[in-house]
NUMAR-341224 format. One record per residue: y, x, z of N, C-alpha, C in turn. Coordinates in pm, whole numbers, plus 50000, padded with zeros to 5 digits. Layout:
YXZYXZYXZ/...
//
This chain:
963972637006251963682650606297963372659506177/964072670406164963902679306050962602687206064/961832687105956960542694105957960762709105939/960082716806021960202731406010959502736205884/960012746705822959372751805700957982757305731/957122756605632955762761605648955802776705670/955002781205765954972795505796953792801905724/954002813805673952942821505609952632833405698/951432833405756951072843505853950662856505786/951052867505848950652880705800949202883405841/948622893805783947252897305817947132901205964/948142907906017948112911906158948202899606248/948992889606209949072877306287947742869606283/947102869406167945792862906157944762870006243/944852883306246943922891006330944112887406477/945372885406516945672881406654945072867706684/945182858506589944592845206607943092846306633/942412854306549940952855606563940582862206695/941382871506742941122878006871941152867706984/942152859106983942282849007089941242838007074/940882834706949939842824706925938512829606980/938212842506961936972848407011936932848007163/938102849307226938152848907373937912834807427/937912824807338937652811107381938892802807404/940042807707363941272800107382941322788407284/942042778007323942142766007240943152768207127/943102759307029944062759906919945492758706970/945682750007071947032748107126947532760907194/946662767607267947072780007333947442790807232/946672791607124946962801707021948262798206950/948472785306923949682781006853950952784606933/950852784107065952012787207147952472801707130/951552810507093951922824507070952892825906954/952822816406860953662817106740954732806206738/954842798906850955802787906860955552777706749/954272774306728953902764606627953002754006690/952692743606611951752733506655950332737506613/949322732006682947952736606660947402734306518/947852723906442947322722706305947632734906219/948732741706251949082753806176948032764606195/947472765506315946432775406343945092770606289/944812757706307943542752306261943372754206110/944452753106036944392754805891943842768605854/944252778805929943792792405902942332794205943/941992789906063940652792106116939592783606046/939992771606002939032762505940938602767005801/939362776005739939012780705605937622787105603/937252793305713935922799505723935112793405837/935382780705868934572773605966934622779106106/935732785706141935852791406275935132804606291/934632810106182933922822906185934832833606126/935082844006201936002854306156935502861006028/936342861705925935912868205801935662883105824/934692888405753934402902605763935562910505703/936032920305779937152928405731936722936605610/937532935905507937192943105386937392958005405/936512965705345936612980305350936252985705212/936582998205191936293004105061935433016505079/934743020004973933893031804975934733044404994/934153053905067934863066605087934983074404957/934213070504853934263077304724935353071704632/935923060204670936923053904585938233061804589/938993060704482940333066604479941233059504579/942043066904649942983061104744944323058604676/945203051104743946533048804689947293061904674/947133071104768947823084104760947353091904637/946053091004609945533098004492946053091504363/946143078404362946663071704243948143075204220/948883076804328950283080904312950373095204256/949453103804299949393117404244949053117004095/948123108204058947753106803917948953102203836/949683092503888950853087203817951913098003796/952193105703903953213116203892952763127203794/951483131003800950963141303710950973136503566/950743123603545950753118003411952153118703352/953143114903434954533115503389954923130003355/954383139603433954693153803409953953159303288/953043151403227952353155703108951123163903131/950573163803253949363171503282948153165203214/947223173503177945993168503114945093162003218/944123154303169943163147803258942403158103339/942013169103275941263179503345942103186003455/943393188103430944293194103530944453184703650/944623171803618944773162003727943503161703812/942353161703744941073161303816940903173503905/941293185103856941153197403934942033197004057/943273192304042944203191904156943723182204264/943023171704224942533161704321941093164204364/940483174704304939083177704331938193165804298/938473160004182937723148804131937123152403996/936153144603953935573146703821936553141903714/936663148903600937523144203490937163130103444/935853126803449935453113303407936023102603500/936193105803629936783096403725938223093303685/938983103603649940373101703610940453094303477/939573097703385939553091103255939283076203269/938273072703352937963058503373939123051203441/939813058103531940953052103601942033047903502/942323056503405943323053003304942853041303217/941583041803173941053031503085941043017703152/940743017403282940693004603354942072998403373/943103006503360944453001903397945453003403284/945013000603161945932999803049946243012602977/945573023703011945823036302945946943044303012/947163056502966948113065603030949543060603018/949883054202909951263049802890951643038302983/950653030303022950933018503106950533020403252/950043031903291949473033903425950553033203534/950313024803634951183024003752950293024203876/950593032703973949723034804089949493022004170/950573014804202950433002904287949642991904217/949872990304085949132980304011947652984004001/947372996703984945993001303977945282999104111/946003001504220945442999404354945072984804376/945982975804340945722961604357944562957004270/944512962004147943432958204056942082963004109/942072974604174940822979804231940292970604339/941192965204425940772956004530940222943204470/940872938404363940402926104299939012928104239/938822939304171937512942004110936422943704216/936822948704332935832951204438935422938604512/936092927504484935812915004556934562908504498/933432914404527932142909404480931252907004602/931392895304665930612892904787929112892904759/928382898104855926922898604843926362884404844/925402881904755924792868604748924012866004876/924232854304933923562850505057922042850005036/921302854705134919842855005125919262841105105/919872830905164919382817305151919652811605012/920582817504939920812813504801919762819904710/919452832404737918452839504658917042834204682/916732830804807915392826204843915442811404880/915282802904779915402788504804914242783104889/913082789604880911962785504964912312787405111/912932798805143913382801405280914452791405321/915352788205230916422778505260915832764805295/914772760905224914152747905253913482747905391/912862759005427912252760105560913322759005668/914422766105649915522765705747916072751505758/916282744905645916822731305645915882721705719/914592723105695913622714205761913612716305912/913722728805956913732731506100915032726606164/916142727706091917402722406143917302707206164/916602700506073916432686006086915582682306206/914812691906256914022689706379914822693606503/916122695906484917062700006589916762713806646/916112722506568915952736406610917282743406590/917632752306682918862760006668918632771606571/919702777006511919552788706425918862800506494/919132802506623918472813406696916972810906705/916572798406730915162795106737914482797006601/915162793106495914592794706360914422809506329/915442817406359915412831906337914202838106407/914062835406536912962841306613911602836306570/911502823406538910232817606496909762823706364/910672825406269910312831306140909782845606157/910422853306244909972866906267908612867206336/908362857106416907072856406485905952852206389/906262842806297905262837606204905042847306087/906122853906043906042863305930906512877205976/905792883706064906272896406121906442907506019/905672907205910905712918205813906352914405681/906842902305668907442897805542908952895705563/909732906005530911192905205552911842895005462/911162890705355911712880405268911862867105341/911112865505450911192853305528911812855805666/912652866005674913462868405792914912865105758/915592857805843917002854805822917672854005959/918782860705974919442861006105920092847606136/920212844606264920852832006303922312831706258/922952843506253924342844006209924462840006062/923492844005979923492840005839923372824905826/922542818805911922382804205907923672797405946/924292802106055925562796306098926622797505988/926732809405929927732811505824927472802605703/926202800605670925872792105556926222777505582/926192773405708926542759705744928052757705750/928742767205812930172765505835931042770205719/930522779305636931282784105521930602778705396/931022767105351930322760205243930442767405109/931382776505097931522783904972930292792304942/929472795005043928282803105022927202795504944/927232782104949926342774004868924882774904904/924562777605029923162779505069922562767105136/923292761205231922812749605304923852738405296/923372726105292924292714805280925042712605411/926302708405397927162706205513926592695305604/925832685905545925272674805624924352679805735/923822691905722922922697205823923632700805952/924952701305949925722704206071925442693906181/925132681706141924932671206242923692673506326/922802682506281921582685206357921772696506459/922922703106459923172713606557923392707506694/923262715906797923432711106934924782704106952/925802710906900927162705706916927772704606777/928062692306736928502689806599930002691706588/930412703906561931832707006543932082710906398/933352709206356933712713206220933952728206213/934192734406329934382748806335933502754506445/933032766506425932212772906526933082777706641/932652774906763933392778506883932892791606941/933762798707010933372810707081932502807107200/931572816007233930732813907351931562814007479/932782819307471933632820307589934542808207606/934372798207520935232786407530935052779707666/936112773607713936132767607847934912759107873/934252761707984933062754108022933402744208133/932492734808150932672724608252932752730808391/933682725908472933782730508610933052720808701/932422726308798931682718208895932672713009000/933102700508982934162695309069933702683409153/932422683109182931922672109266932412673609410/932262662809487932692663009626931772671109715/932152671909841931372679909935930382671210011/929272677310050928312670510136927972680010251/927372674410356927102682310477925612685310488/925302695110571923912698410599923222705710485/923992712410402923402719110287922842732810325/921842737210250921312750710262921802758510141/922562769010165923212776310057922192783509968/922552785109844921712792309748921512806809792/922412811909873922272825609923921052827210012/920542816110067919352816310152918072813910073/918212811909943917032809809860916252823009850/914912822609859914132835009856914412843409731/914372856409749914642865609638913622863909526/912412859309560911352857609459911712847109355/912682838409389913102828109294913942834109182/914682844609215915672849909122915042855708996/913912862709007913352869408890912562860208798/912422847608837911782837308753910312840008723/909692849008795908282852008770907352841908835/907872834808934907062825009007907392811108955/906362803508920906562790008868906802780308984/907542769708958907702759109058909092757909117/910042765509069911412764709121912302758109016/912932747109052913632738508958915142738508983/915882735408879917322733008889917602718908842/918552712108907918832698208870920302694708868/920602683808800921982678908788921932665008725/923102658808713923222646108643924072648208518/923762640708413924712639408303925152624808302/926392622708266926992609408277927382603808141/927382590508132927792583608011928762572508042/928982563807947929922552707966929332542208060/930172533308107929762522408195929062527508321/929512539108370928982544908494927462546608486/926982551708373925542553908354925232568808368/924002571708415923652585608446922162588108418/921832601008396920462605608384920312618008471/919212619108543918922631208619918162640908530/918602653408531917962663708447917382674608537/916162678808508915462688908586914912699508492/915072712208529914602723408447913852733208536/912642736808497911862746608572912292760708530/912622769108624913252782008596912342791708520/911082791908549910162801408486909912798008339/909622785408311909222781208176910322774208098/911422770408164912512762408106912012748508063/910952744008128910412730708100911382720108154/911592709508076912592699308107911932686108145/912482679608246912092666008282913362657808298/913312645208256914462636108264914072623708343/915012618508422914742606608502915832596208480/915412584208448916362573208429916892568708566/918192565908572918812561708697919482548108680/919362539808781920052526908782921462528208836/921742539308902923072541608958923182556109004/924372559609057924602573409099924582574809252/924372563909323924352564709469923192573209515/923312579209631922312588909677920932582809695/920852570109735919542563809752918802562909618/919502558509516918892557109384918452570609328/919322580609340919022593809286917852600109359/917862599609491916782605709569915452598909541/915462585609527914212578509495913662583009359/914552584709261914122589109128913562603309132/914182611909211913722625709221912382626609293/912192618409393910892617909463909802613509367/910102603509286909122598509188908752609309088/909752616909041909472627808947908632638709013/908962642109137908232652709208906762649109227/906492636309249905112631909271904252632409145/904872634709030904112635608906903472649308887/903902658908968903472672808949902642677709067/901722687109042901012693509154901992700809245/901702701709370902612707909466902942722309427/901992729309368902222743309332903262744809222/903522733909150904482734509040905852729209079/906042726109207907352721209250907592726009393/908222737609406908392743909536909812742909588/910792743009499912182742209544913032735609436/914202730809477915152724509385916542729809418/917242734309316918612739109333919552729309264/920572724709336921492714309288922932719009313/923882711909252925282714509287925632706309411/926892705409443927272698609567927752684409544/927102677509451927452663609423927002654309534/927792643709553927512633909659926172626909641/925662626909518924382620109494923242626609571/923452639009620922402645809697922672645509847/923502636209889923822635310032922562633110116/921572626110063920332623310136919242633510101/919642645810080918672656010040917582658410144/917902656010270916892658010374915752648010359/916062635910315915012625910292914102630310177/914692636310078913902641609965912942652410015/913432661410098912592672210149911482666910238/911792657110323910782651210410909682644310330/910072637810218909102630110139908252639010049/908762650510013908072658909913907692672809963/908252676910077908082690510128908662700910031/909672696809955910352705709860911722709309917/912002722109928913272726509982914382725009878/915562721109925916722719409837917772729909873/918242737209771919312747109790920522742709708/921702745609761922932741109696923772753009649/924302751509528925162762009471926472763009548/927132774209532928482775609587929432766609509/930542762409572931512753909501932022760609374/932162752809269932712757509141931932769309084/930612768709097929762779809048928582774308968/928862767308856927762761308779926812771508719/927272784108702926382794308646925202797408739/925292793308865924172795508956923002786108924/923272776108841922212767708784922292769108631/922222781408584922462784208442921512777008348/920232776708384919252770108296919552755308283/919942749108394920222734808391921532731908316/922532740308335923792738508263923562739508113/922772749308072922472750907930921712738807876/920752734107953919962722507909920832710107895/921762708107988922662696507979923482697107851/923852709307811924562710707684923692706807566/922412710807571921482707107463921262692107458/921232685807574920972671407579922112663207520/923312669007514924432661807455924232659307307/923312666407246922982663707106922332649907094/921572646007196920892633107196921692622307267/922502626607364923292617107443924752621507441/925462619307330926872623707322927712617407431/928792624207466929702618807567930212605107522/930262595807616930682582207583929542572807552/928312578307549927132570007525926742562507652/926322550007637925832542307752924392546407777/924182554807879922852560307906921892550007964/922422538908013921552528608071920722521607964/921062523507837920342517007728919032524307694/918842536207752917652544107721916562541607825/915382538407776914242536407866913692549807912/912842549608016912202562008061911312567807951/910702559107871909862563807761910692571507659/911902566507631912772573507537913222587007595/913522587307724913922599907789912762609907783/911542605007804910382613907796910222619707655/910532611607554910422616207415911442627107386/912652625407439913692635607420913282648507490/912762647307612912312659107685911222666407608/910322658907545909262665207465909852673107348/910892667507286911522674607173912062688107219/912702688307336913232700907388912102710407426/911072705007486909972713407534909112718907420/909232713207301908452717807186909262727207096/910462730707137911252740207060911012754407109/910842764007019910722778007063912032782607124/911952790507230913152795207299913262810307292/914432815107259914662829407250914382836207384/914802829807493914642835607625913182837307662/912292829607594910842830207619910142838207510/910892846607439910332854107326909792844607220/910482833307206910192822907108908872815707132/908402816007256907372806607296908052793107322/907242782707330907772769407362907642767007512/908632760407575908522757407718907222750007752/906822740807664905592733207692904382742407696/904342752407608903212761707606903122769207737/904242774507782904252782407905903962773808027/904552761708030904362753008145902912748208152/902322745008039900932740208038899962751008086/900292763608057899472774408110899522774508263/900702771708316900852771308462900072759408520/900102748108451899362736408496897862739308498/897402745908391895972749108381895532758808492/896412768308524896062778208625896002772408766/896722761008788896682754708919895422746008936/894782743508821893532735908822893672721608865/
//
C-alpha cells in the first residue's frame, strides 16, 4: 500500500482543528474533515499538550506591512528619512531605526523587514512559576496530594489574599504541566491529576451515557421537593455505582449541600447486596443528615422500596439518559477514577481503604464551596444536629 505524502496544514486549517477540539470532538472526527488519519491531527495538537496556543498579535504602534512597503517605495524614489516619516506620520527616528535593523537603505526589503519584525517580537513572557520557584514548589506539593489546579488556585488566594506573588491561575498550572517548554513543573506531576492524559481535553468531550436498564415503581426526580434543588438544605444525597474488572463494584454517595463523599464496598451488583450496603451506610448517619437519595435507573435499585422501609429515606430516580440530574455524583465518580482506574479489580479494596479515599476527597478544598473543604462543611452540619 502506497503511503500518502505528509500533509502540511495551513494556519487556517490548524485553527479549524482547535475549534473542533474545543467542542469536544475526537481526533478521529477531526481527521475526517481533512481525509486523514488521527495521528496526523494528534501531531499538531500534542505540540502544546492539547492547549490551544495563544494567537500572536502585534502592538498598534508597530509598523505595518503596508507602511513598510511605502518606506521601500519612497527609499527607491530617493526620499529622505524625514520626508518618509512625514508622509507616514511617523517619527524620523522610527524610520531610521527601521533601516538600521534591516541592513540599511541599500538592502531594505519590505517583506523581509516584516518577517524579521515577527521573529524579533517572539519573546514569550516568562512563566510565573519559573520566576517564583517557592510558589512552584507549593504547587508541586499540592499536586502530589491530588489537589486539582483549580483547588490550588483558590486555596492560594484564600491563604494569601493580599500577596499577588502567591497567586497563580489554574490555567497557568495546566499550561505548565502540558507544555513542557515552559520549564516550570515536571511532567511527572501529570500522574497526580484527576485524569492522566497526555493532552488536555475539552470540558465538552463526550461524557458517559446512563444506559442502565429500566425498573418499576420509581418516583421521578420531577416529584422531588423544590427545596432540594437549591442545595441549602443538608441531607439530600446522590448515588451511583462505579465498576471495575471481574464484575466488581463500589457504591458512591455524595451529599448535595456539602459535596461530602461516602463509599461502600460491594460483594456484587445484585439489588439485595446493593440495598443492604446502602442501608448500612444510612444507619451511620443521624436521620437529619439523610433525607433523600437520588439514583439513576439501574437494576441494582430494583428493591428501592425495601431501602425506604428500612431507613425512611425517600428515593428519587433520574430521567432516562440524564446523568446531569445527578451532577455532583457524576463529577465525584470522575474524581474517583484517579484512585480506581478503569479495569481495576475493585473487590481488592477493603472498606477501610475506601474510607481513606473518601477522606482524601473530603479534605480537598472545592471551588464550588468557595474553597472550603467538604469535611468542614459537613462537620458543621453534624455539630448542628447535636
